[in-house]
C-alpha positions in Angstrom: 75.7 109.7 115.7 79.0 111.2 116.9 77.2 113.7 119.1 73.9 111.9 119.8 75.5 108.5 120.6 72.4 106.9 118.9 72.4 105.1 115.6 70.2 106.9 113.0 69.4 103.5 111.4 68.3 101.2 114.2 68.2 103.7 117.2 70.7 101.6 119.3 72.7 103.6 121.8 76.0 101.7 121.9 78.4 103.4 119.5 82.1 102.8 118.8 84.2 105.9 118.1 87.2 105.0 115.9 89.8 107.8 116.2 91.7 106.9 113.0 91.3 104.4 110.2 94.4 102.5 109.0 95.4 102.7 105.3 98.0 100.3 103.9 100.1 101.6 101.0 101.0 98.2 99.6 104.5 98.3 101.0 103.4 96.9 104.4 103.3 100.4 105.8 100.3 101.6 107.7 99.2 105.2 108.0 96.0 107.1 108.7 93.3 107.1 106.0 93.1 110.5 104.3 89.9 111.8 102.6 91.5 113.8 99.8 94.3 113.9 97.2 95.6 117.5 96.9 97.6 119.4 94.4 101.0 120.6 95.6 102.3 122.0 92.4 103.7 121.2 88.9 106.4 118.5 88.9 108.8 117.3 86.2 106.5 114.3 85.4 103.1 116.0 86.1 101.3 117.1 89.2 102.9 116.8 92.6 100.3 115.3 94.9 99.7 115.1 98.6 97.0 113.9 100.9 94.9 115.7 103.5 92.0 115.2 105.9 92.4 112.3 108.4 89.3 110.2 108.6 87.6 109.0 111.8 84.4 106.9 112.2 81.5 106.0 114.4 80.1 102.5 114.2 76.8 101.1 115.7 77.5 98.0 117.8 74.1 96.5 116.8 73.7 97.0 113.0 77.2 98.1 111.9 76.0 101.3 110.4 79.1 103.5 110.0 79.5 107.3 109.6 82.8 108.7 108.4 84.1 112.1 109.6 87.0 114.2 108.4 89.0 115.8 111.2 89.4 119.5 110.8 87.6 119.9 107.5 88.4 123.6 107.5 92.1 122.8 106.8 91.4 120.9 103.6 93.1 122.9 100.8 90.8 123.8 98.0 93.0 123.5 94.9 90.3 123.6 92.2 91.7 120.3 90.6 91.3 117.6 93.2 89.3 119.4 95.9 86.5 121.8 94.8 84.1 123.7 97.0 80.5 123.5 95.9 78.1 126.1 97.4 74.4 125.4 97.5 71.5 127.8 98.2 71.3 129.6 101.5 69.5 127.4 104.2 66.1 128.5 105.3 64.8 128.6 108.8 66.6 128.7 112.2 69.9 127.1 110.8 71.1 130.2 108.9 
């Protein structure tokens, strides 16, 4: 939908592109929604945690179907605890 500008659900061609999604932390502070909690190291009281991966979205103006996208997914740290990489079988056909 982000590249085709057509909704895969209803085929409508009016799409809203949302650059960032707000996330409130409970203290009346708004920041950008992040996709992952990440491990930063061992702390005195347990794991030190951070966040990574700002989320954007595309929304169909007709049916409301929404796709979420993570900006710069290659920068997400794979820490093995909170973010793990799963590798499936090699694709077949022209998409190798």
